[in-house]
Structures are given as structure tokens and as C-alpha cells.
C-alpha angles and dihedrals in degrees: 000000000000124000122276115248114279097219118098114270108238124236093216095168099040096144093052091039092055091049091050090045090053090050091050091049090052091050091047094053093044100041121358102047094047091047090048091051090050089048089057089064091065114102112276091241091055093049092046091049093049091047091049091050097053091042089053091055090051087070087074087070098031095057098057089045091050087055094045089053092049094250098136095158092054090046091054092048092050092047088054091047092051093047095048097041094045092054114023089025092053102243091330097301088125128038108221090153090069090053088055090056098264101121120187117269128210114294115250129207138180093263089058091048092052088050091049088053090055100258109153120241096239119201124343113254134188111211123204109263093345092069129196119027143136132231089262095047091047089056087051090052091050089051088065090057096048095053109298096107114063090196090058090048093050095048109026111017100042131045106234133167092230108052137035135204088253089062090061095049092044092056094044091047092049091049091052095046091045090053093046092048092052092051104042094114093043092051091046091050093051091048093048096047100040123099088193109024093187092056092045093052091046092052094046092049095050092046091049093049091049091053092048093051089051089047087234122163091207113130115240111236 
């Protein structure tokens, strides 16, 4: 993947973004954080299994983006991981592929692919519930809805006898709660140590996206 642009990404809609950020913070304190703390009381094996399951489904988006970025070897590895974990691993609850030496790679999405192709980020945007994004990453998110996510197609877009719309929302909700539960202390630390929480979250998000586009393993600080 090529480097992200070096120029500062503009916060063109800062007033609206701050209002949306405040709304998201209110929802987080009222709903998401309490649910995430309750989720932590589940047995470790249950949480790990749920996390494995939603991570396994993410391969359905990662694989096509591996291919779009010319990463055929990674695509093959992730196809193998999905096949093994969806069958032997019982719908991805277990991760036998890792035990065979096929460890999980970084997730890829359409926003990262656009960045790898040289598409500029555009303005910074805060989306309701979904949180930080950019014009480019928002286009990537929309791509999932218009056919880029096979799981969305199987559950929401097409009427099948195997999956329902509720299956899609259940997996997305689980992924979000799982992420929030893993990062409670990190979020609290950022909030406690930030003079301007909005600006801190914006900076962390943009740094993280840059590292992902570069396929860097550097930890965002």
C-alpha cells in the first residue's frame, strides 16, 4: 500500500462533527459502555468465542480487499483461515487455523484499499454511532452496503432460507461491544488525559488509519 498524503487532513465540518461527537459520547455513556462492562462478566471462553466468530466473518471483506490491493498471498491465507475456522472451528468460534500456523493478519476494508490506490482522505467526518471517519472511509463503508460485504448480501440484501437480517445486526453489535469491552481502560485513559477529547480522538483515528493503509504494525499512541 502507498503512503497516505502528508498534508494535514482538514476538519471541514468541525461544528457539526463536535455536535455528533457529543451525541455519540452521550450514547456511549448511557448504553454502550454499560453493556460492554456487562459483557466483560461473561466467561472468558464465551467472549473469546464470540470475538473469534465476528473476526472470522470479517474475512469476507478482508479477502476482496487483499485482492484489490494486489496481496494475493494474504488473500489465499485468509481464504484458508475462513474455510478452516468456519467448518472445523464451528462457524469461527474456535481458531484451528492459527494452531496450523496461519495466524490472523490485519483486517482490510474498502477505505484502506482506496487509500492504497492513492485516493485522498478528504475531510474528517464524525458519523452518528459509527464515530470517526473521513470522506474516503465513508465511501468505503457505503461500498459494503452496495455489495462489497458478502455477509451483508446474505443477510440483508437477499432473501435466503439460511440467514436473517437479525443475524447481520447481531454480528455487528457483537463486534462493536467486543471492541468496546476490550478498550474500556484505553478509552478512559484518553478521556482522563485529554484537554480536548474530540481533538484527541480525531488525532488517534487519523494516525491509526494511516498506519493501517501503510500495513504498519506500529502502535498508535
